[in-house]
C-alpha positions as CSV (number, residue, x, y, z in Angstrom):
1,X,0.6,19.0,0.8
2,X,-0.7,16.0,-1.1
3,X,-3.7,14.6,-0.2
4,X,-3.9,11.0,-0.4
5,X,-6.2,7.6,-0.2
6,X,-4.6,4.4,1.7
7,X,-6.4,1.7,0.4
8,X,-6.1,-1.5,2.7
9,X,-7.7,-4.6,3.0
10,X,-6.3,-6.0,6.1
11,X,-5.4,-4.9,9.7
12,X,-3.7,-1.5,8.0
13,X,-0.9,-1.6,10.7
14,X,0.7,0.6,7.7
15,X,-1.7,2.8,7.6
16,X,-1.3,3.3,10.9
17,X,2.9,3.4,10.2
18,X,1.5,6.3,7.8
19,X,-0.4,8.0,10.1
20,X,2.4,8.0,13.3
21,X,5.0,9.5,10.5
22,X,2.2,12.3,9.1
23,X,1.3,12.8,13.5
24,X,5.4,12.7,14.2
25,X,5.6,15.6,11.2
26,X,8.3,12.6,9.2
27,X,5.8,13.0,6.4
28,X,4.0,16.1,4.9
29,X,0.5,14.3,3.6
30,X,-2.9,14.4,4.7
31,X,-4.6,11.5,4.8
32,X,-8.1,12.1,3.3
33,X,-9.9,8.4,2.7
34,X,-9.0,5.6,3.5
35,X,-10.4,2.9,0.9
36,X,-11.6,-0.7,2.0
37,X,-13.0,-3.6,0.1
38,X,-13.1,-6.0,3.2
39,X,-16.6,-4.9,5.9
40,X,-15.3,-5.4,8.9
41,X,-11.2,-5.2,8.6
42,X,-9.5,-4.0,10.9
43,X,-7.8,-1.0,9.4
44,X,-11.8,0.8,9.6
45,X,-11.0,1.0,13.4
46,X,-7.7,2.0,13.0
47,X,-9.3,4.8,10.6
48,X,-11.7,5.5,13.0
49,X,-9.0,5.9,15.8
50,X,-6.9,9.0,13.8
51,X,-10.5,10.1,12.6
52,X,-10.3,9.3,9.2
53,X,-13.0,8.5,7.2
54,X,-14.0,5.1,5.2
55,X,-15.3,4.4,1.8
56,X,-15.8,0.8,2.2
57,X,-17.0,-1.2,-0.9
58,X,-17.6,-4.7,-2.0
59,X,-16.5,-5.0,-5.6
60,X,-19.1,-7.9,-5.8
61,X,-22.1,-5.5,-4.9
62,X,-21.2,-3.7,-8.3
63,X,-22.5,-4.6,-12.0
64,X,-18.2,-4.9,-12.9
65,X,-14.4,-4.1,-11.7
66,X,-15.0,-0.3,-13.8
67,X,-18.5,0.2,-12.1
68,X,-16.8,-0.3,-9.0
69,X,-14.0,1.6,-9.7
70,X,-15.9,4.2,-10.9
71,X,-17.3,4.6,-7.5
72,X,-14.0,4.6,-6.2
73,X,-12.7,7.3,-8.3
74,X,-16.0,9.7,-7.6
75,X,-15.3,9.2,-3.6
76,X,-11.8,10.0,-4.2
77,X,-12.9,13.4,-6.7
78,X,-15.3,14.2,-4.0
79,X,-12.2,14.3,-1.4
80,X,-9.9,15.7,-3.9
81,X,-7.0,12.9,-3.5
82,X,-4.1,13.5,-5.5
83,X,-2.3,10.4,-4.8
84,X,-2.9,6.2,-3.9
85,X,-0.9,4.9,-1.4
86,X,-1.4,0.8,-1.3
87,X,-1.4,-0.5,2.0
88,X,-2.3,-4.4,1.8
89,X,-5.0,-3.3,-0.6
90,X,-5.3,-7.1,-1.7
91,X,-7.1,-6.4,-5.4
92,X,-5.4,-5.5,-8.8
93,X,-5.8,-1.8,-9.6
94,X,-7.8,-1.8,-12.9
95,X,-7.7,0.6,-15.6
96,X,-10.4,3.1,-14.3
97,X,-8.3,3.9,-11.3
98,X,-5.4,3.7,-13.4
99,X,-6.8,5.8,-16.1
100,X,-7.1,8.6,-13.5
101,X,-4.1,8.3,-11.3
102,X,-1.5,6.8,-13.9
103,X,1.9,7.7,-11.8
104,X,0.2,8.5,-8.8
105,X,-0.5,4.8,-7.0
106,X,2.3,3.6,-5.4
107,X,2.6,-0.1,-3.7
108,X,4.8,-1.5,-1.0
109,X,5.0,-5.3,-1.5
110,X,7.2,-7.8,1.4
111,X,9.6,-9.1,-1.4
112,X,12.8,-7.7,-3.2
113,X,10.5,-7.3,-6.3
114,X,10.8,-8.9,-9.2
115,X,11.4,-12.0,-6.9
116,X,8.4,-13.5,-5.5
117,X,5.4,-11.2,-6.1
118,X,1.4,-12.0,-5.8
119,X,-0.1,-13.4,-2.3
120,X,2.1,-14.8,0.3
121,X,5.2,-13.6,-0.7
122,X,7.4,-14.2,2.6
123,X,5.7,-17.7,2.8
124,X,7.2,-17.6,-1.1
125,X,10.7,-16.7,-0.2
126,X,10.6,-18.7,3.0
127,X,9.5,-22.2,1.3
128,X,11.8,-21.6,-1.3
129,X,14.9,-21.1,1.2
130,X,16.3,-18.0,0.3
131,X,19.0,-16.5,2.4
132,X,18.0,-12.6,1.8
133,X,14.1,-11.2,1.0
134,X,13.3,-7.8,1.6
135,X,10.5,-4.7,0.9
136,X,9.6,-3.2,-2.3
137,X,7.5,0.1,-2.8
138,X,7.1,0.3,-6.2
139,X,4.9,2.3,-8.9
140,X,1.6,0.6,-9.7
141,X,0.9,-0.8,-13.6
142,X,-1.6,-3.2,-15.4
143,X,0.8,-6.2,-13.5
144,X,0.8,-7.8,-10.5
145,X,4.0,-6.2,-8.5
146,X,5.5,-5.2,-12.2
147,X,5.4,-1.4,-11.7
148,X,8.8,0.6,-11.7
149,X,10.6,0.5,-8.4
150,X,10.8,3.0,-6.4
151,X,12.6,2.0,-3.2
152,X,14.1,-1.8,-1.8
153,X,15.7,-3.2,1.5
154,X,17.0,-6.2,1.5
155,X,16.5,-8.2,4.8
156,X,18.2,-11.4,5.7
157,X,16.3,-14.7,6.8
158,X,18.4,-16.0,9.8
159,X,19.4,-19.6,10.4
160,X,16.7,-21.1,12.8
161,X,13.8,-18.3,11.8
162,X,10.3,-19.0,12.0
163,X,7.9,-17.9,9.5
164,X,6.3,-15.5,11.9
165,X,9.7,-14.2,12.9
166,X,10.9,-12.9,9.6
167,X,6.9,-11.6,8.9
168,X,7.5,-9.6,11.6
169,X,11.2,-8.1,10.6
170,X,9.4,-7.6,7.2
171,X,6.6,-5.8,8.5
172,X,9.3,-3.9,11.0
173,X,10.6,-2.4,7.5
174,X,7.7,-1.7,6.0
175,X,6.4,0.6,8.9
176,X,9.5,2.8,8.3
177,X,10.9,2.7,4.8
178,X,7.2,3.1,3.3
179,X,6.4,6.5,5.1
180,X,10.2,7.5,4.6
181,X,9.6,7.1,0.9
182,X,6.5,8.9,0.6
183,X,8.2,11.7,1.9
184,X,10.6,11.7,-0.8
185,X,8.6,11.7,-3.3
186,X,6.2,14.6,-2.3
187,X,9.0,16.6,-1.8
188,X,10.9,15.9,-5.0
189,X,9.0,18.7,-7.6
190,X,7.5,16.4,-9.7
191,X,6.7,12.4,-9.5
192,X,7.8,10.9,-12.3
193,X,7.6,7.3,-13.3
């Protein structure tokens, strides 16, 4: 069974969806650690609810990004984590983590990549007036939302829909697609990018 760490910066709704899938038997994995860069983020409260340990580290408290990521790698090694799941983690992964976990870091993004990478993807799509957006699960590389795509699903933006309605549709889709995709990845013999 895969030992995973979930990285999150905010509310942790995708973390909760992953935990629910594990508890329901739909995802064969163990969350060994939640990594968060924002003290007081709601994901920490959600992790406590599930009895999952959190490692909270503020990047500016470290000499540089490499030092920050070395401490994260130490925490992951202590917990025997073999896979990283980004779930609303609002930092680019650097060389230190990529070197240690290359091909074993995935992210969920609220658009049909390569369209609308980066911050506020839902808002970008909404303001662009596109009729279709969606959700992408992808491997993480050095770029911003540029890694190989694992799974995607499209979501239609309906006439008269507000951005809040669209955000809810996207989050709901993320909460089903992410655990399903992780289970598919983990049940294959080996993970390749």
